[in-house]
C-alpha positions, 0 to 999 in steps of 0.5 A, a space after each residue: 667266940 674269941 673275945 678280947 684278952 680280958 674276955 670282953 665282946 669286941 665290936 667294930 663299927 666301920 663309919 663314924 657317921 649317924 648310923 655308926 654312932 647310933 649303932 655303937 652307942 646302942 651296942 654299948 647301952 645294951 651290953 656295957 661290958 662289950 668293947 666298942 670301937 668306931 673306925 672313921 676314915 677321915 679326921 672328923 666324925 659326923 661331918 655329914 650330920 654337922 652340915 645337914 639341914 643347912 647346918 641346923 640338922 633336920 634330924 627326923 620328921 613328924 611323919 604327919 601326912 605320911 600314909 605309906 612309907 613308899 611316899 618317903 622311902 622310895 627304896 627300903 620302905 617295907 624294911 623301914 616299916 618293919 624296923 619302925 615297930 622297934 625304933 621309929 621317929 617318936 623314939 628318936 625324938 625321945 632319945 635325944 630329948 632325954 639326953 638334953 637336946 630339946 627339939 622343935 617341929 616346923 610347920 612342914 613336919 621337919 624336926 630340928 634341935 631348938 638351938 638350930 645348930 647341928 652341933 647340938 646333935 653332934 656333941 650329944 652323940 660324941 659326948 654320950 659315946 665317950 661317956 659310955 666308953 666307946 673308942 673313937 679312932 679317926 684317920 683309919 681306913 678299912 680296906 677289907 674284911 676277912 671272916 675267920 674260922 672261929 667266927 671272928 672278923 679280921 679288918 684290913 686297914 690301909 697301910 697293911 695292919 689288921 685287927 680282929 673283932 668278934 662282931 663288925 658293923 659296916 656303916 660307911 654311908 652311900 658310895 657314889 661308885 661301885 668300887 667303894 663297895 667292892 670288898 663287900 661284893 668280894 665277900 659274896 654280897 649282892 650290890 645294887 649299883 649306886 646312883 645319885 638320889 638327891 640333886 637339883 635340875 639344870 635347866 636350859 632356859 636362860 629366861 627362867 634362870 633369870 628368876 634366880 632366888 624366886 620361890 614358889 610354894 607349893 607347886 607340883 612337879 612331875 615327869 610327863 608320861 610317868 607316875 613320878 611327881 612331888 609337891 613342895 617349894 620350888 626354888 629358881 637358881 642360877 643353874 635351874 631348879 632346886 627346893 624340896 619339890 625338885 629334890 623329892 622328885 629326883 629321889 623318887 625317879 633316881 634310877 629313871 632319870 639316870 637311865 635317861 642320862 639326866 635329860 628329860 622333860 618336867 611339868 610344873 604345876 605352879 598353882 598346885 591344883 590339878 583340877 583345871 576347871 577350878 583354875 579357870 574359875 579362879 581366873 574368871 573370877 579375877 576377870 569379873 572383879 578386876 576388869 579394868 586392872 592390868 594383868 601384871 598387877 594381879 598375881 593369881 594364886 599368890 604367885 610371886 610377882 617376878 614369876 607371874 610376869 615371866 609367865 605372861 611374857 612366856 605367853 606373849 601377853 602384855 603385862 599392861 593389858 587389862 584383865 577385861 580384855 582377856 578372852 577365852 582362848 587366852 584364859 585356856 592358855 593361862 590355865 595350861 601354863 599354870 598347871 602344866 608348864 613344861 621345861 627341859 632338864 639338861 643335866 643334874 646339879 650337885 647337891 653337895 651338902 647332903 649328897 645321897 645315893 640309892 643302891 648299896 647292899 641288897 636288902 635280900 642279903 640281910 636278916 630283916 630283923 637284925 640287919 646281919 649278913 646272911 652270908 657272913 655271920 657276925 657282920 652287920 649293916 646300918 645306914 645308907 650302905 644298905 639299899 635304903 634312901 629317902 626324900 629330903 625332910 629328915 627321913 634319911 637321918 631317921 633311917 640312920 637312927 633306926 638301922 643303927 639302933 637295930 644293929 646296935 641292939 643285935 650286934 651286942 647279943 651273946 649270939 647275934 647270929 641266932 
């Protein structure tokens, strides 16, 4: 194995995002004598981390209530379960806290730095990488990777220059187009076509969009006649629907909705209760105890007032009608609307701040224990460039930490191909 002039193991990390930095830091920690260089095509590293979680950085999740990885990793769940045995969410929390970043866990299980600033995470990673001696080169776009006869890998840089390394890790994140990963296909890797995986829904109903700013929490949203469903908060926007419930559904059904050209029906269960009998009993109780009060003054299940008035209008029920004047047929209509309110999706919105794709390098192409390429020794993959993605809530960044750590500890071994 060819090394640097001073005999050091040379490692290149392509991509200066979460997975790339974690791979570089872990490699240097496991092999302090290795020469580790991060190549970032833009002028700024960790840009996506800096804007994640609305600038607060939802860096992981407590996984409370997650009984099956498939619930949060629609693609790559089995691999994540395997890799978590070596580095999971608890290890992530310990790693950052041991390096001076105090963390807090919200009621929704999302984990943030106590500072509520993503810069706490960015600065921790950059400072630690520099302290270890990791080289960070920005404005360096890699356009190709060439395996050499001696086992090294030659990186082709935009502009015509090339550099050779003993080991290389690709941590470039998701690519919205196949062309962005073509160089990996040219090396013999199977690619799963990338499609968007976290986005909002455009809805055609103008009266619904007039509720802009309204939040219902929790609700259950689903796609009729499929198994796709998710729960959480729903936010009404000027283009349609957003919020964790919608983003999660878009992730779970990413390929299905792509195949349907982002035009399909969704069902909203506004009360997050699937038992319609229970919903009917709740309404019957309201009628009994508030017979002389108007429909518009009592909001069942704690629904936001504007939303409740909208639903009444949708059913052509006067808000000044008294509850005691509500007959069985009307109650049945209310139950159906509260538990199975249908809307037509007329396209996807762009979730620009945390755009995620599903697809990338097929997991069958890598060693599941080391994330080394099966067809190209000494080439590794970490992060979203792999066919791994998650629902919103810190799970995607956790995948970056876990895969980055896995690559880092294996890429730094004297014989990583074994």
